ROGU-186458 format. One record per residue: residue in one letter; x, y, z of N, C-alpha, C in turn. Coordinates in steps of 0.2 Angstrom, whole numbers, padded with zeros to 4 digits, always signed. Layout:
<nodes>
AXYZXYZXYZ/...
</nodes>
This chain:
<nodes>
M+0088+0082+0006+0084+0088+0005+0087+0093+0000/Q+0082+0095-0004+0084+0100-0009+0081+0107-0008/L+0084+0112-0010+0082+0119-0010+0080+0121-0017/R+0074+0123-0018+0072+0126-0025+0072+0133-0024/L+0075+0136-0029+0075+0144-0029+0070+0146-0034/Y+0065+0150-0032+0060+0153-0037+0061+0160-0037/Q+0060+0163-0043+0060+0171-0043+0055+0173-0047/K+0054+0180-0047+0048+0183-0051+0051+0184-0058/L+0047+0183-0063+0048+0184-0070+0044+0190-0072/R+0047+0195-0076+0043+0201-0078+0043+0201-0085/S+0038+0203-0088+0037+0204-0095+0041+0211-0097/S+0041+0212-0104+0044+0219-0106+0041+0225-0103/K+0035+0224-0101+0031+0230-0098+0032+0231-0091/G+0036+0226-0088+0038+0226-0081+0032+0223-0076/L+0027+0220-0079+0022+0216-0076+0024+0209-0074/V+0022+0207-0068+0024+0200-0066+0020+0195-0070/S+0024+0191-0073+0020+0186-0077+0019+0179-0073/K+0024+0178-0068+0024+0172-0064+0028+0174-0058/S+0025+0170-0052+0029+0171-0046+0030+0165-0043/Y+0036+0164-0040+0039+0158-0037+0041+0160-0030/F+0043+0154-0026+0045+0155-0019+0050+0149-0018/Y+0053+0150-0012+0057+0145-0009+0053+0139-0006/I+0055+0133-0008+0052+0127-0005+0057+0122-0003/M+0056+0118+0001+0060+0112+0003+0057+0106+0002/V+0059+0102-0003+0056+0096-0005+0061+0090-0006/D+0060+0085-0002+0064+0079-0003+0061+0074-0007/P+0063+0072-0013+0060+0068-0018+0061+0060-0016/C+0064+0059-0010+0065+0052-0008+0058+0050-0004/Y+0054+0055-0002+0048+0053+0002+0042+0053-0003/R+0039+0047-0003+0033+0046-0008+0028+0052-0007/K+0027+0054-0001+0021+0059+0000+0023+0066-0004/N+0029+0067-0006+0031+0073-0009+0031+0073-0017/T+0029+0067-0019+0028+0067-0027+0021+0064-0029/P+0016+0067-0026+0009+0065-0028+0008+0065-0035/K+0003+0062-0037+0000+0062-0044-0001+0069-0046/G+0001+0071-0052+0000+0078-0054+0005+0083-0053/S+0010+0081-0049+0016+0085-0048+0021+0085-0054/L+0024+0091-0054+0029+0092-0059+0036+0090-0057/V+0039+0085-0060+0046+0083-0057+0051+0082-0063/K+0057+0081-0061+0062+0078-0065+0064+0071-0063/I+0065+0067-0068+0067+0060-0066+0073+0058-0070/A+0076+0053-0068+0082+0049-0071+0079+0044-0075/D+0079+0044-0081+0077+0038-0086+0080+0032-0084/E+0075+0027-0082+0078+0020-0080+0079+0016-0086/S+0076+0018-0092+0077+0013-0097+0083+0014-0101/N+0087+0019-0099+0094+0019-0103+0099+0018-0098/S+0103+0012-0099+0108+0010-0095+0115+0013-0097/L+0116+0016-0103+0122+0018-0105+0124+0025-0103/E+0119+0029-0102+0120+0036-0099+0114+0038-0096/T+0115+0043-0091+0109+0045-0087+0106+0051-0091/L+0099+0050-0093+0095+0055-0096+0090+0057-0091/Y+0088+0063-0092+0083+0066-0087+0077+0069-0091/H+0071+0068-0088+0065+0070-0091+0061+0074-0086/T+0058+0079-0088+0054+0083-0084+0046+0082-0086/G+0042+0081-0082+0035+0080-0083+0030+0079-0077/I+0024+0078-0079+0019+0077-0074+0018+0070-0072/V+0018+0069-0065+0017+0062-0062+0011+0059-0064/K+0011+0054-0068+0004+0050-0069+0003+0045-0064/K+0008+0041-0062+0007+0036-0057+0013+0035-0053/I+0012+0034-0046+0017+0032-0042+0019+0025-0042/L+0025+0023-0043+0027+0016-0044+0030+0013-0038/T+0032+0017-0033+0035+0015-0027+0030+0015-0021/T+0030+0009-0018+0025+0008-0012+0028+0010-0005/Q+0034+0010-0004+0037+0012+0002+0037+0019+0003/K+0037+0021+0009+0037+0028+0011+0043+0032+0009/Y+0049+0029+0009+0055+0032+0008+0059+0028+0003/S+0062+0031-0002+0067+0027-0007+0073+0031-0007/E+0079+0028-0006+0085+0032-0005+0087+0035-0012/D+0085+0031-0017+0087+0034-0024+0082+0039-0027/G+0076+0040-0023+0071+0044-0026+0065+0040-0027/T+0059+0043-0026+0053+0039-0027+0052+0038-0035/R+0050+0032-0036+0050+0029-0043+0043+0031-0046/V+0042+0034-0051+0036+0036-0054+0036+0035-0062/E+0030+0036-0064+0029+0036-0072+0026+0043-0073/L+0029+0046-0078+0026+0052-0081+0021+0051-0086/E+0017+0057-0087+0012+0056-0092+0015+0055-0099/S+0021+0056-0100+0024+0054-0107+0026+0047-0107/G+0025+0043-0102+0027+0036-0102+0033+0034-0099/K+0038+0039-0098+0044+0038-0095+0044+0037-0088/K+0048+0032-0086+0048+0030-0079+0055+0030-0076/G+0055+0032-0069+0062+0032-0066+0061+0036-0059/P+0067+0036-0055+0066+0039-0049+0067+0047-0049/V+0063+0050-0045+0062+0057-0045+0069+0060-0042/Q+0072+0065-0046+0078+0068-0044+0077+0075-0041/S+0071+0078-0043+0069+0084-0040+0062+0086-0041/V+0059+0089-0037+0052+0091-0037+0051+0098-0039/L+0048+0100-0044+0047+0107-0046+0041+0110-0044/R+0036+0106-0044+0029+0108-0041+0026+0102-0038/V+0023+0103-0032+0020+0098-0028+0012+0099-0029/A+0009+0094-0032+0002+0094-0033-0002+0093-0027/K-0008+0096-0026-0012+0094-0020-0016+0088-0022/F-0015+0083-0018-0018+0076-0020-0019+0072-0014/D-0025+0069-0014-0027+0064-0008-0026+0057-0011/E-0021+0054-0009-0020+0047-0012-0025+0042-0010/D-0027+0043-0003-0032+0038-0001-0039+0039-0004/T-0041+0045-0006-0047+0046-0009-0047+0043-0016/E-0041+0044-0019-0040+0042-0026-0040+0034-0026/L-0037+0031-0022-0037+0023-0022-0044+0021-0020/L-0047+0024-0015-0054+0021-0013-0059+0022-0019/S-0058+0027-0023-0063+0029-0028-0061+0024-0034/G-0056+0021-0034-0054+0016-0040-0056+0009-0038/D-0054+0005-0043-0056-0003-0042-0050-0006-0039/E-0052-0013-0037-0046-0017-0035-0042-0019-0041/R-0035-0019-0039-0030-0021-0045-0025-0025-0041/G-0019-0026-0045-0014-0030-0043-0011-0027-0036/D-0011-0021-0035-0008-0018-0029-0013-0014-0024/V-0019-0015-0025-0024-0012-0021-0030-0017-0020/E-0032-0018-0013-0037-0023-0012-0041-0020-0006/F-0048-0022-0006-0052-0019+0000-0055-0025+0003/K-0056-0025+0010-0059-0030+0014-0064-0026+0018/G-0070-0029+0018-0076-0025+0022-0075-0025+0029/S-0071-0030+0032-0070-0030+0039-0064-0034+0041/Y-0062-0034+0047-0056-0038+0049-0058-0045+0052/T-0063-0045+0056-0065-0052+0059-0072-0053+0060/S-0076-0048+0058-0083-0048+0059-0087-0049+0052/R-0092-0054+0053-0096-0055+0047-0101-0050+0046/L-0100-0046+0041-0105-0041+0039-0112-0043+0039/G-0116-0040+0043-0123-0041+0043-0125-0047+0047/D-0121-0050+0051-0122-0055+0055-0123-0052+0062/E-0129-0051+0065-0130-0047+0071-0129-0052+0077/R-0129-0059+0075-0129-0064+0081-0122-0066+0082/Q-0117-0064+0078-0110-0066+0079-0107-0063+0086/T-0104-0068+0090-0102-0066+0096-0094-0068+0097/E-0091-0071+0092-0084-0073+0092-0081-0071+0086/R-0074-0069+0086-0070-0068+0081-0070-0073+0075/F-0071-0071+0069-0071-0076+0063-0064-0076+0061/Y-0060-0082+0063-0053-0083+0061-0052-0083+0054/N-0057-0086+0050-0056-0087+0043-0055-0080+0039/L-0059-0075+0041-0058-0068+0039-0051-0065+0040/E-0049-0066+0046-0042-0064+0048-0037-0067+0044/C-0038-0074+0042-0033-0077+0038-0033-0074+0031/V-0039-0072+0028-0039-0069+0022-0035-0062+0022/V-0035-0059+0027-0031-0052+0027-0024-0054+0027/A-0022-0059+0031-0015-0061+0031-0012-0064+0025/K-0017-0067+0021-0016-0070+0014-0014-0064+0010/T-0018-0059+0010-0017-0053+0005-0010-0050+0007/I-0009-0049+0013-0003-0046+0015+0003-0050+0013/A+0003-0056+0014+0009-0060+0011+0009-0060+0004/G+0004-0060+0000+0004-0060-0007+0007-0054-0010/F+0005-0048-0006+0009-0042-0008+0016-0042-0007/A+0018-0044-0001+0025-0044+0001+0029-0049-0003/N+0026-0054-0006+0030-0059-0010+0030-0057-0017/K+0027-0051-0019+0028-0049-0026+0030-0042-0026/S+0025-0037-0028+0028-0030-0029+0025-0026-0024/G+0022-0028-0018+0019-0024-0013+0012-0022-0015/G+0009-0018-0011+0002-0015-0012-0001-0012-0006/V-0007-0010-0007-0011-0007-0001-0017-0010+0000/L-0018-0012+0006-0025-0015+0008-0029-0011+0013/F-0035-0010+0011-0039-0006+0015-0044-0011+0019/I-0044-0010+0026-0049-0015+0029-0054-0010+0032/G-0061-0012+0031-0066-0008+0033-0070-0005+0027/V-0068-0007+0021-0070-0005+0015-0073-0010+0010/D-0079-0009+0008-0082-0015+0004-0078-0015-0003/D-0078-0021-0006-0075-0021-0013-0080-0019-0018/K-0086-0018-0016-0091-0015-0021-0093-0008-0019/K-0096-0005-0024-0098+0002-0024-0106+0003-0023/G-0108+0008-0020-0115+0009-0020-0118+0011-0026/D-0125+0012-0026-0128+0015-0032-0126+0021-0034/D-0123+0025-0030-0121+0032-0031-0114+0032-0034/G-0111+0026-0035-0104+0025-0038-0099+0026-0033/K-0100+0027-0027-0095+0028-0022-0094+0022-0018/R-0087+0021-0016-0085+0015-0012-0089+0015-0005/I-0092+0009-0004-0095+0008+0003-0090+0007+0008/I-0091+0012+0013-0087+0012+0019-0090+0009+0025/H-0088+0003+0028-0091+0000+0033-0088+0002+0040/G-0081+0003+0039-0078+0005+0046-0076-0001+0050/L-0073+0000+0055-0070-0005+0060-0074-0006+0066/E-0080-0002+0067-0083-0002+0073-0086-0008+0075/N-0088-0013+0070-0091-0019+0072-0085-0024+0074/D-0079-0023+0071-0073-0026+0074-0071-0024+0081/Y-0071-0018+0082-0070-0015+0089-0074-0019+0094/K-0081-0019+0092-0086-0021+0097-0085-0029+0098/L-0084-0032+0093-0083-0040+0093-0076-0042+0097/M-0071-0038+0096-0065-0039+0099-0064-0036+0106/G-0069-0032+0108-0069-0028+0115-0063-0024+0115/V-0062-0020+0110-0056-0015+0110-0058-0008+0108/D-0054-0003+0109-0054+0003+0106-0049+0003+0100/S-0049+0009+0097-0045+0010+0091-0037+0008+0092/D-0035+0011+0098-0028+0010+0100-0026+0002+0101/D-0031-0001+0105-0030-0008+0106-0031-0012+0100/F-0035-0010+0095-0036-0014+0089-0029-0014+0085/Q-0026-0009+0085-0020-0008+0081-0014-0013+0084/I-0014-0013+0091-0010-0018+0095-0011-0025+0093/E-0018-0026+0094-0020-0033+0092-0019-0035+0085/F-0020-0031+0081-0018-0032+0074-0011-0034+0072/K-0006-0030+0075+0001-0032+0075+0003-0038+0078/N-0001-0040+0084+0001-0046+0087-0002-0052+0083/D-0008-0051+0079-0010-0056+0075-0005-0057+0069/L-0002-0052+0066+0002-0053+0061+0008-0057+0063/N+0011-0055+0069+0017-0059+0072+0015-0067+0072/A+0009-0068+0074+0007-0075+0075+0006-0078+0068/F+0003-0075+0063+0003-0077+0056+0009-0078+0053/F+0014-0074+0054+0020-0074+0050+0026-0077+0055/N+0024-0080+0060+0029-0084+0065+0034-0079+0067/D+0032-0073+0069+0037-0068+0072+0042-0066+0067/N+0041-0066+0061+0045-0063+0055+0047-0056+0057/K+0054-0055+0058+0057-0049+0060+0056-0043+0055/T+0054-0045+0048+0054-0040+0043+0047-0037+0043/I+0042-0039+0047+0036-0036+0047+0036-0029+0048/T+0040-0027+0053+0040-0020+0055+0043-0015+0049/K+0046-0019+0045+0049-0015+0039+0045-0015+0033/N+0041-0021+0032+0037-0022+0026+0030-0020+0026/V+0027-0020+0033+0020-0019+0034+0019-0013+0038/E+0016-0008+0035+0014-0002+0039+0007+0000+0039/P+0004-0003+0045-0003-0001+0046-0004+0006+0049/E-0010+0009+0046-0011+0016+0048-0019+0017+0048/L-0021+0019+0054-0028+0020+0055-0030+0027+0052/I-0035+0027+0047-0037+0034+0044-0044+0034+0044/K-0047+0040+0043-0054+0042+0044-0057+0043+0037/Q-0062+0039+0035-0066+0040+0029-0073+0040+0031/E-0077+0046+0029-0084+0047+0030-0086+0046+0037/G-0082+0048+0042-0083+0047+0049-0081+0040+0052/H-0079+0036+0048-0077+0029+0050-0070+0028+0051/D-0068+0024+0056-0061+0022+0056-0060+0016+0051/I-0055+0016+0047-0053+0011+0042-0045+0010+0043/L-0043+0004+0042-0036+0002+0042-0033+0002+0035/K-0028+0006+0034-0024+0006+0028-0017+0003+0029/V-0016-0003+0026-0010-0007+0027-0006-0006+0021/V+0000-0003+0021+0004-0002+0015+0010-0008+0016/V+0010-0012+0011+0015-0017+0011+0020-0016+0005/T+0026-0017+0007+0032-0016+0002+0035-0023+0001/P+0038-0024-0005+0041-0030-0007+0046-0033-0002/S+0046-0039+0000+0050-0041+0004+0056-0045+0001/K+0062-0044+0004+0068-0047+0002+0069-0054+0004/T+0065-0056+0009+0064-0063+0011+0057-0066+0010/P+0056-0072+0009+0049-0074+0008+0045-0074+0014/Y+0038-0072+0013+0034-0072+0018+0030-0079+0018/V+0031-0083+0023+0027-0089+0024+0021-0088+0029/T+0015-0089+0028+0010-0088+0032+0008-0095+0036/Y+0008-0094+0043+0006-0100+0047-0001-0100+0049/V-0005-0104+0046-0013-0104+0048-0014-0110+0052/E-0018-0108+0058-0020-0113+0063-0025-0118+0060/Q-0024-0124+0060-0030-0129+0059-0034-0130+0065/R-0040-0127+0064-0045-0126+0070-0050-0131+0069/K-0050-0137+0072-0055-0142+0072-0057-0144+0079/E-0064-0145+0080-0066-0147+0087-0063-0153+0089/N-0061-0153+0096-0058-0159+0099-0051-0161+0096/C-0048-0156+0092-0042-0158+0090-0037-0152+0092/P-0030-0154+0093-0025-0149+0094-0024-0144+0089/R-0023-0138+0090-0022-0133+0085-0015-0134+0082/I-0014-0135+0076-0008-0136+0072-0007-0130+0067/K-0001-0127+0067+0000-0122+0062+0003-0125+0056/I-0001-0123+0050+0001-0126+0044+0004-0120+0039/P+0010-0121+0036+0013-0116+0032+0009-0115+0026/K+0008-0109+0024+0004-0108+0017+0009-0103+0013/F+0008-0103+0007+0012-0099+0002+0008-0095-0002/Y+0008-0089-0002+0004-0085-0006+0008-0080-0010/V+0005-0078-0016+0008-0074-0021+0003-0070-0024/R+0004-0063-0025-0001-0059-0029-0002-0062-0036/D-0008-0062-0038-0009-0065-0045-0015-0060-0048/G-0013-0055-0052-0018-0051-0055-0021-0047-0049/N-0028-0047-0049-0032-0044-0044-0033-0048-0038/G-0031-0054-0038-0032-0059-0032-0025-0061-0029/T-0025-0066-0025-0020-0069-0022-0020-0077-0023/A-0014-0079-0026-0014-0087-0027-0011-0090-0022/T-0013-0097-0021-0010-0101-0016-0006-0106-0020/L+0001-0107-0018+0005-0111-0021+0007-0117-0016/N+0009-0122-0018+0012-0127-0014+0019-0126-0013/A+0023-0129-0008+0030-0128-0007+0034-0128-0013/E+0034-0133-0017+0038-0134-0023+0037-0128-0028/E+0030-0126-0029+0029-0121-0033+0031-0114-0031/F+0031-0113-0024+0033-0107-0021+0041-0106-0022/I+0044-0111-0020+0052-0111-0021+0054-0109-0028/S+0051-0113-0033+0052-0111-0040+0051-0104-0041/Y+0045-0102-0039+0043-0095-0040+0048-0090-0037/W+0050-0091-0031+0054-0086-0027+0061-0086-0030/L+0064-0092-0032+0070-0091-0035+0070-0088-0042/E+0065-0088-0046+0064-0085-0052+0063-0077-0051/Y+0059-0076-0046+0057-0069-0044+0064-0065-0042/K+0068-0068-0038+0074-0065-0035+0079-0064-0041/K+0079-0069-0046+0084-0069-0051+0082-0063-0056/N+0076-0061-0056+0074-0056-0061+0073-0049-0057/R+0075-0048-0051+0075-0042-0047+0081-0038-0048/
</nodes>
């Protein structure tokens, strides 16, 4: 935690030209360094000596909520590094910013969790859709992390705004309310990732409101151990068998690798980190 001292600056005529005040800001928390904030960073491109740069945050490069060395950002000048101090916090709604943008390597939208949009006759959960959600989460965790919004269409309306479906159809189909949905979602992840203990550390689901609808925002941070997804093979009159799947984020999508490809990828990925 750092204490910033601000004071009044007066011109030669004694008039106040700027006014400042005391604020308490911890640069280790991602929420304290939104886009547009004025910060001082340690230049990560120089390994010989520590150089500092002051500027406006152009992009937040850290996905986790807390970074011990400071939230990693990119300034408008192009310099990158962890924030050492926050000089001015900008008012910024990250969710609105992400939802107004397009899908990219670290952002993806899913219209629903388990309900087929527009299918009014659906009475059972659609497991294949749930598998796609798990696939995206694993892809993020096995690379650089990312944010997944569930209940949000990957297309925009004629007005240019992101189409918000919400989770209401999922609630109805699953027979749950918003609280039970979150519990069910976490239980499903445990099943998909075979009770991987790092889930609580790498995957942070949060229910948020957009246009009066509930949507699930899932923040995924890069994992130090590989995420293997176990998908049930569901065939009529056959026992359910869990098959391991290997997913990695590839551009705006998620690639499926075989075991040999994934091992090769992971060893190279760990070596370069």
